[in-house]
Chimera marker file (.cmm) of the C-alpha trace (Angstrom):
<marker_set name="trace">
<marker id="1" x="-0.113" y="0.058" z="-0.141" r="1" g="1" b="0" radius="0.5"/>
<marker id="2" x="1.010" y="3.456" z="-0.855" r="1" g="1" b="0" radius="0.5"/>
<marker id="3" x="2.407" y="5.492" z="2.282" r="1" g="1" b="0" radius="0.5"/>
<marker id="4" x="0.127" y="8.617" z="0.633" r="1" g="1" b="0" radius="0.5"/>
<marker id="5" x="-2.246" y="6.337" z="0.045" r="1" g="1" b="0" radius="0.5"/>
<marker id="6" x="-2.346" y="4.916" z="4.219" r="1" g="1" b="0" radius="0.5"/>
<marker id="7" x="-2.250" y="8.775" z="5.360" r="1" g="1" b="0" radius="0.5"/>
<marker id="8" x="-5.397" y="9.174" z="4.164" r="1" g="1" b="0" radius="0.5"/>
<marker id="9" x="-7.064" y="5.572" z="5.284" r="1" g="1" b="0" radius="0.5"/>
<marker id="10" x="-6.234" y="7.187" z="8.585" r="1" g="1" b="0" radius="0.5"/>
<marker id="11" x="-8.048" y="10.662" z="7.989" r="1" g="1" b="0" radius="0.5"/>
<marker id="12" x="-11.472" y="9.316" z="7.090" r="1" g="1" b="0" radius="0.5"/>
<marker id="13" x="-11.168" y="6.680" z="9.547" r="1" g="1" b="0" radius="0.5"/>
<marker id="14" x="-11.056" y="8.906" z="11.909" r="1" g="1" b="0" radius="0.5"/>
<marker id="15" x="-12.939" y="11.621" z="11.083" r="1" g="1" b="0" radius="0.5"/>
<marker id="16" x="-16.121" y="8.885" z="10.604" r="1" g="1" b="0" radius="0.5"/>
<marker id="17" x="-15.150" y="7.623" z="14.081" r="1" g="1" b="0" radius="0.5"/>
<marker id="18" x="-14.493" y="10.954" z="15.995" r="1" g="1" b="0" radius="0.5"/>
<marker id="19" x="-18.491" y="11.778" z="14.843" r="1" g="1" b="0" radius="0.5"/>
<marker id="20" x="-20.407" y="7.889" z="15.324" r="1" g="1" b="0" radius="0.5"/>
<marker id="21" x="-20.785" y="8.490" z="18.804" r="1" g="1" b="0" radius="0.5"/>
<marker id="22" x="-22.866" y="11.905" z="18.167" r="1" g="1" b="0" radius="0.5"/>
<marker id="23" x="-24.700" y="11.034" z="14.430" r="1" g="1" b="0" radius="0.5"/>
<marker id="24" x="-26.001" y="7.640" z="16.450" r="1" g="1" b="0" radius="0.5"/>
<marker id="25" x="-27.517" y="6.276" z="19.818" r="1" g="1" b="0" radius="0.5"/>
<marker id="26" x="-26.326" y="2.884" z="19.179" r="1" g="1" b="0" radius="0.5"/>
<marker id="27" x="-23.060" y="2.306" z="20.805" r="1" g="1" b="0" radius="0.5"/>
<marker id="28" x="-20.254" y="2.114" z="19.067" r="1" g="1" b="0" radius="0.5"/>
<marker id="29" x="-23.041" y="2.294" z="15.970" r="1" g="1" b="0" radius="0.5"/>
<marker id="30" x="-23.962" y="-1.802" z="16.893" r="1" g="1" b="0" radius="0.5"/>
<marker id="31" x="-25.463" y="-2.059" z="19.891" r="1" g="1" b="0" radius="0.5"/>
<marker id="32" x="-28.678" y="-0.360" z="20.688" r="1" g="1" b="0" radius="0.5"/>
<marker id="33" x="-29.751" y="0.762" z="23.941" r="1" g="1" b="0" radius="0.5"/>
<marker id="34" x="-32.900" y="-1.457" z="25.905" r="1" g="1" b="0" radius="0.5"/>
<marker id="35" x="-36.296" y="1.101" z="25.503" r="1" g="1" b="0" radius="0.5"/>
<marker id="36" x="-37.071" y="3.098" z="29.009" r="1" g="1" b="0" radius="0.5"/>
<marker id="37" x="-38.074" y="1.468" z="31.255" r="1" g="1" b="0" radius="0.5"/>
<marker id="38" x="-41.626" y="3.589" z="31.737" r="1" g="1" b="0" radius="0.5"/>
<marker id="39" x="-42.993" y="1.306" z="29.141" r="1" g="1" b="0" radius="0.5"/>
<marker id="40" x="-43.490" y="4.187" z="26.245" r="1" g="1" b="0" radius="0.5"/>
<marker id="41" x="-41.658" y="2.274" z="23.632" r="1" g="1" b="0" radius="0.5"/>
<marker id="42" x="-38.692" y="5.205" z="23.149" r="1" g="1" b="0" radius="0.5"/>
<marker id="43" x="-35.821" y="4.763" z="22.735" r="1" g="1" b="0" radius="0.5"/>
<marker id="44" x="-32.863" y="5.780" z="24.929" r="1" g="1" b="0" radius="0.5"/>
<marker id="45" x="-31.013" y="8.786" z="24.354" r="1" g="1" b="0" radius="0.5"/>
<marker id="46" x="-27.412" y="7.699" z="25.335" r="1" g="1" b="0" radius="0.5"/>
<marker id="47" x="-25.917" y="9.945" z="27.921" r="1" g="1" b="0" radius="0.5"/>
<marker id="48" x="-22.817" y="12.824" z="27.493" r="1" g="1" b="0" radius="0.5"/>
<marker id="49" x="-20.636" y="10.331" z="29.684" r="1" g="1" b="0" radius="0.5"/>
<marker id="50" x="-20.982" y="7.002" z="27.617" r="1" g="1" b="0" radius="0.5"/>
<marker id="51" x="-20.600" y="8.889" z="24.553" r="1" g="1" b="0" radius="0.5"/>
<marker id="52" x="-17.315" y="10.721" z="25.576" r="1" g="1" b="0" radius="0.5"/>
<marker id="53" x="-16.135" y="6.490" z="26.918" r="1" g="1" b="0" radius="0.5"/>
<marker id="54" x="-17.081" y="5.368" z="23.242" r="1" g="1" b="0" radius="0.5"/>
<marker id="55" x="-15.007" y="8.323" z="21.747" r="1" g="1" b="0" radius="0.5"/>
<marker id="56" x="-11.637" y="7.402" z="23.184" r="1" g="1" b="0" radius="0.5"/>
<marker id="57" x="-12.184" y="3.880" z="22.965" r="1" g="1" b="0" radius="0.5"/>
<marker id="58" x="-12.392" y="5.116" z="18.901" r="1" g="1" b="0" radius="0.5"/>
<marker id="59" x="-9.557" y="7.055" z="19.313" r="1" g="1" b="0" radius="0.5"/>
<marker id="60" x="-7.585" y="3.665" z="20.549" r="1" g="1" b="0" radius="0.5"/>
<marker id="61" x="-9.367" y="1.385" z="18.032" r="1" g="1" b="0" radius="0.5"/>
<marker id="62" x="-7.904" y="3.775" z="15.231" r="1" g="1" b="0" radius="0.5"/>
<marker id="63" x="-5.199" y="4.244" z="16.573" r="1" g="1" b="0" radius="0.5"/>
<marker id="64" x="-3.865" y="0.980" z="16.390" r="1" g="1" b="0" radius="0.5"/>
<marker id="65" x="-4.875" y="0.433" z="13.174" r="1" g="1" b="0" radius="0.5"/>
<marker id="66" x="-2.696" y="3.065" z="11.881" r="1" g="1" b="0" radius="0.5"/>
<marker id="67" x="0.082" y="1.377" z="13.627" r="1" g="1" b="0" radius="0.5"/>
<marker id="68" x="-0.809" y="-1.675" z="11.777" r="1" g="1" b="0" radius="0.5"/>
<marker id="69" x="-0.816" y="0.034" z="8.451" r="1" g="1" b="0" radius="0.5"/>
<marker id="70" x="2.497" y="2.243" z="9.675" r="1" g="1" b="0" radius="0.5"/>
<marker id="71" x="4.318" y="-1.262" z="9.704" r="1" g="1" b="0" radius="0.5"/>
<marker id="72" x="3.043" y="-3.043" z="6.682" r="1" g="1" b="0" radius="0.5"/>
<marker id="73" x="5.138" y="-0.003" z="5.369" r="1" g="1" b="0" radius="0.5"/>
<marker id="74" x="7.660" y="-0.001" z="7.332" r="1" g="1" b="0" radius="0.5"/>
<marker id="75" x="9.567" y="0.504" z="10.617" r="1" g="1" b="0" radius="0.5"/>
<marker id="76" x="7.394" y="1.138" z="13.290" r="1" g="1" b="0" radius="0.5"/>
<marker id="77" x="8.286" y="5.018" z="15.272" r="1" g="1" b="0" radius="0.5"/>
<marker id="78" x="8.351" y="5.339" z="18.822" r="1" g="1" b="0" radius="0.5"/>
<marker id="79" x="6.185" y="8.188" z="20.218" r="1" g="1" b="0" radius="0.5"/>
<marker id="80" x="6.276" y="10.148" z="23.609" r="1" g="1" b="0" radius="0.5"/>
<marker id="81" x="3.284" y="11.440" z="25.153" r="1" g="1" b="0" radius="0.5"/>
<marker id="82" x="4.045" y="14.759" z="23.422" r="1" g="1" b="0" radius="0.5"/>
<marker id="83" x="1.894" y="12.907" z="20.331" r="1" g="1" b="0" radius="0.5"/>
<marker id="84" x="-0.490" y="10.884" z="21.802" r="1" g="1" b="0" radius="0.5"/>
<marker id="85" x="-1.820" y="14.033" z="23.770" r="1" g="1" b="0" radius="0.5"/>
<marker id="86" x="-1.555" y="16.224" z="20.242" r="1" g="1" b="0" radius="0.5"/>
<marker id="87" x="-3.430" y="13.414" z="18.105" r="1" g="1" b="0" radius="0.5"/>
<marker id="88" x="-6.245" y="13.235" z="21.309" r="1" g="1" b="0" radius="0.5"/>
<marker id="89" x="-6.407" y="17.271" z="20.564" r="1" g="1" b="0" radius="0.5"/>
<marker id="90" x="-6.860" y="16.633" z="17.048" r="1" g="1" b="0" radius="0.5"/>
<marker id="91" x="-9.532" y="13.637" z="17.799" r="1" g="1" b="0" radius="0.5"/>
<marker id="92" x="-11.739" y="15.533" z="19.822" r="1" g="1" b="0" radius="0.5"/>
<marker id="93" x="-11.469" y="18.459" z="16.848" r="1" g="1" b="0" radius="0.5"/>
<marker id="94" x="-12.599" y="15.906" z="14.647" r="1" g="1" b="0" radius="0.5"/>
<marker id="95" x="-15.621" y="15.070" z="16.942" r="1" g="1" b="0" radius="0.5"/>
<marker id="96" x="-16.241" y="18.830" z="16.547" r="1" g="1" b="0" radius="0.5"/>
<marker id="97" x="-19.216" y="18.998" z="13.473" r="1" g="1" b="0" radius="0.5"/>
<marker id="98" x="-21.096" y="15.538" z="15.292" r="1" g="1" b="0" radius="0.5"/>
<marker id="99" x="-20.990" y="17.106" z="18.956" r="1" g="1" b="0" radius="0.5"/>
<marker id="100" x="-22.561" y="20.419" z="17.296" r="1" g="1" b="0" radius="0.5"/>
<marker id="101" x="-24.718" y="18.618" z="15.392" r="1" g="1" b="0" radius="0.5"/>
<marker id="102" x="-26.348" y="16.220" z="18.576" r="1" g="1" b="0" radius="0.5"/>
<marker id="103" x="-26.234" y="19.044" z="20.662" r="1" g="1" b="0" radius="0.5"/>
<marker id="104" x="-25.894" y="22.886" z="19.407" r="1" g="1" b="0" radius="0.5"/>
<marker id="105" x="-28.186" y="22.881" z="16.996" r="1" g="1" b="0" radius="0.5"/>
<marker id="106" x="-31.257" y="23.352" z="17.737" r="1" g="1" b="0" radius="0.5"/>
<marker id="107" x="-34.143" y="21.312" z="17.557" r="1" g="1" b="0" radius="0.5"/>
<marker id="108" x="-37.202" y="21.422" z="15.455" r="1" g="1" b="0" radius="0.5"/>
<marker id="109" x="-40.218" y="20.058" z="16.995" r="1" g="1" b="0" radius="0.5"/>
<link id1="1" id2="2" r="1" g="1" b="0" radius="0.2"/>
<link id1="2" id2="3" r="1" g="1" b="0" radius="0.2"/>
<link id1="3" id2="4" r="1" g="1" b="0" radius="0.2"/>
<link id1="4" id2="5" r="1" g="1" b="0" radius="0.2"/>
<link id1="5" id2="6" r="1" g="1" b="0" radius="0.2"/>
<link id1="6" id2="7" r="1" g="1" b="0" radius="0.2"/>
<link id1="7" id2="8" r="1" g="1" b="0" radius="0.2"/>
<link id1="8" id2="9" r="1" g="1" b="0" radius="0.2"/>
<link id1="9" id2="10" r="1" g="1" b="0" radius="0.2"/>
<link id1="10" id2="11" r="1" g="1" b="0" radius="0.2"/>
<link id1="11" id2="12" r="1" g="1" b="0" radius="0.2"/>
<link id1="12" id2="13" r="1" g="1" b="0" radius="0.2"/>
<link id1="13" id2="14" r="1" g="1" b="0" radius="0.2"/>
<link id1="14" id2="15" r="1" g="1" b="0" radius="0.2"/>
<link id1="15" id2="16" r="1" g="1" b="0" radius="0.2"/>
<link id1="16" id2="17" r="1" g="1" b="0" radius="0.2"/>
<link id1="17" id2="18" r="1" g="1" b="0" radius="0.2"/>
<link id1="18" id2="19" r="1" g="1" b="0" radius="0.2"/>
<link id1="19" id2="20" r="1" g="1" b="0" radius="0.2"/>
<link id1="20" id2="21" r="1" g="1" b="0" radius="0.2"/>
<link id1="21" id2="22" r="1" g="1" b="0" radius="0.2"/>
<link id1="22" id2="23" r="1" g="1" b="0" radius="0.2"/>
<link id1="23" id2="24" r="1" g="1" b="0" radius="0.2"/>
<link id1="24" id2="25" r="1" g="1" b="0" radius="0.2"/>
<link id1="25" id2="26" r="1" g="1" b="0" radius="0.2"/>
<link id1="26" id2="27" r="1" g="1" b="0" radius="0.2"/>
<link id1="27" id2="28" r="1" g="1" b="0" radius="0.2"/>
<link id1="28" id2="29" r="1" g="1" b="0" radius="0.2"/>
<link id1="29" id2="30" r="1" g="1" b="0" radius="0.2"/>
<link id1="30" id2="31" r="1" g="1" b="0" radius="0.2"/>
<link id1="31" id2="32" r="1" g="1" b="0" radius="0.2"/>
<link id1="32" id2="33" r="1" g="1" b="0" radius="0.2"/>
<link id1="33" id2="34" r="1" g="1" b="0" radius="0.2"/>
<link id1="34" id2="35" r="1" g="1" b="0" radius="0.2"/>
<link id1="35" id2="36" r="1" g="1" b="0" radius="0.2"/>
<link id1="36" id2="37" r="1" g="1" b="0" radius="0.2"/>
<link id1="37" id2="38" r="1" g="1" b="0" radius="0.2"/>
<link id1="38" id2="39" r="1" g="1" b="0" radius="0.2"/>
<link id1="39" id2="40" r="1" g="1" b="0" radius="0.2"/>
<link id1="40" id2="41" r="1" g="1" b="0" radius="0.2"/>
<link id1="41" id2="42" r="1" g="1" b="0" radius="0.2"/>
<link id1="42" id2="43" r="1" g="1" b="0" radius="0.2"/>
<link id1="43" id2="44" r="1" g="1" b="0" radius="0.2"/>
<link id1="44" id2="45" r="1" g="1" b="0" radius="0.2"/>
<link id1="45" id2="46" r="1" g="1" b="0" radius="0.2"/>
<link id1="46" id2="47" r="1" g="1" b="0" radius="0.2"/>
<link id1="47" id2="48" r="1" g="1" b="0" radius="0.2"/>
<link id1="48" id2="49" r="1" g="1" b="0" radius="0.2"/>
<link id1="49" id2="50" r="1" g="1" b="0" radius="0.2"/>
<link id1="50" id2="51" r="1" g="1" b="0" radius="0.2"/>
<link id1="51" id2="52" r="1" g="1" b="0" radius="0.2"/>
<link id1="52" id2="53" r="1" g="1" b="0" radius="0.2"/>
<link id1="53" id2="54" r="1" g="1" b="0" radius="0.2"/>
<link id1="54" id2="55" r="1" g="1" b="0" radius="0.2"/>
<link id1="55" id2="56" r="1" g="1" b="0" radius="0.2"/>
<link id1="56" id2="57" r="1" g="1" b="0" radius="0.2"/>
<link id1="57" id2="58" r="1" g="1" b="0" radius="0.2"/>
<link id1="58" id2="59" r="1" g="1" b="0" radius="0.2"/>
<link id1="59" id2="60" r="1" g="1" b="0" radius="0.2"/>
<link id1="60" id2="61" r="1" g="1" b="0" radius="0.2"/>
<link id1="61" id2="62" r="1" g="1" b="0" radius="0.2"/>
<link id1="62" id2="63" r="1" g="1" b="0" radius="0.2"/>
<link id1="63" id2="64" r="1" g="1" b="0" radius="0.2"/>
<link id1="64" id2="65" r="1" g="1" b="0" radius="0.2"/>
<link id1="65" id2="66" r="1" g="1" b="0" radius="0.2"/>
<link id1="66" id2="67" r="1" g="1" b="0" radius="0.2"/>
<link id1="67" id2="68" r="1" g="1" b="0" radius="0.2"/>
<link id1="68" id2="69" r="1" g="1" b="0" radius="0.2"/>
<link id1="69" id2="70" r="1" g="1" b="0" radius="0.2"/>
<link id1="70" id2="71" r="1" g="1" b="0" radius="0.2"/>
<link id1="71" id2="72" r="1" g="1" b="0" radius="0.2"/>
<link id1="72" id2="73" r="1" g="1" b="0" radius="0.2"/>
<link id1="73" id2="74" r="1" g="1" b="0" radius="0.2"/>
<link id1="74" id2="75" r="1" g="1" b="0" radius="0.2"/>
<link id1="75" id2="76" r="1" g="1" b="0" radius="0.2"/>
<link id1="76" id2="77" r="1" g="1" b="0" radius="0.2"/>
<link id1="77" id2="78" r="1" g="1" b="0" radius="0.2"/>
<link id1="78" id2="79" r="1" g="1" b="0" radius="0.2"/>
<link id1="79" id2="80" r="1" g="1" b="0" radius="0.2"/>
<link id1="80" id2="81" r="1" g="1" b="0" radius="0.2"/>
<link id1="81" id2="82" r="1" g="1" b="0" radius="0.2"/>
<link id1="82" id2="83" r="1" g="1" b="0" radius="0.2"/>
<link id1="83" id2="84" r="1" g="1" b="0" radius="0.2"/>
<link id1="84" id2="85" r="1" g="1" b="0" radius="0.2"/>
<link id1="85" id2="86" r="1" g="1" b="0" radius="0.2"/>
<link id1="86" id2="87" r="1" g="1" b="0" radius="0.2"/>
<link id1="87" id2="88" r="1" g="1" b="0" radius="0.2"/>
<link id1="88" id2="89" r="1" g="1" b="0" radius="0.2"/>
<link id1="89" id2="90" r="1" g="1" b="0" radius="0.2"/>
<link id1="90" id2="91" r="1" g="1" b="0" radius="0.2"/>
<link id1="91" id2="92" r="1" g="1" b="0" radius="0.2"/>
<link id1="92" id2="93" r="1" g="1" b="0" radius="0.2"/>
<link id1="93" id2="94" r="1" g="1" b="0" radius="0.2"/>
<link id1="94" id2="95" r="1" g="1" b="0" radius="0.2"/>
<link id1="95" id2="96" r="1" g="1" b="0" radius="0.2"/>
<link id1="96" id2="97" r="1" g="1" b="0" radius="0.2"/>
<link id1="97" id2="98" r="1" g="1" b="0" radius="0.2"/>
<link id1="98" id2="99" r="1" g="1" b="0" radius="0.2"/>
<link id1="99" id2="100" r="1" g="1" b="0" radius="0.2"/>
<link id1="100" id2="101" r="1" g="1" b="0" radius="0.2"/>
<link id1="101" id2="102" r="1" g="1" b="0" radius="0.2"/>
<link id1="102" id2="103" r="1" g="1" b="0" radius="0.2"/>
<link id1="103" id2="104" r="1" g="1" b="0" radius="0.2"/>
<link id1="104" id2="105" r="1" g="1" b="0" radius="0.2"/>
<link id1="105" id2="106" r="1" g="1" b="0" radius="0.2"/>
<link id1="106" id2="107" r="1" g="1" b="0" radius="0.2"/>
<link id1="107" id2="108" r="1" g="1" b="0" radius="0.2"/>
<link id1="108" id2="109" r="1" g="1" b="0" radius="0.2"/>
</marker_set>
């Protein structure tokens, strides 16, 4: 695989994974939450804490996939804490459009 293609693949995976917790009510896009105990049948909404936990897990999943792609291209570079701090902040910035759509956009009813 070409290194340029691998970089764009990691960027696309990061954008998709960063916005996934805010665009769907399913956990990791797969598991739906149980209905409310009131019995009205309306679906539950994910709390913000669960969305943030999901965001952290997806950060590490994308990081693992990026490291696997890097190892297929050539040698894997050792990273210090600065790398993880910067990529974590970048992942949060990439999640901002999903956060805006979920929490800041005015809902029509």
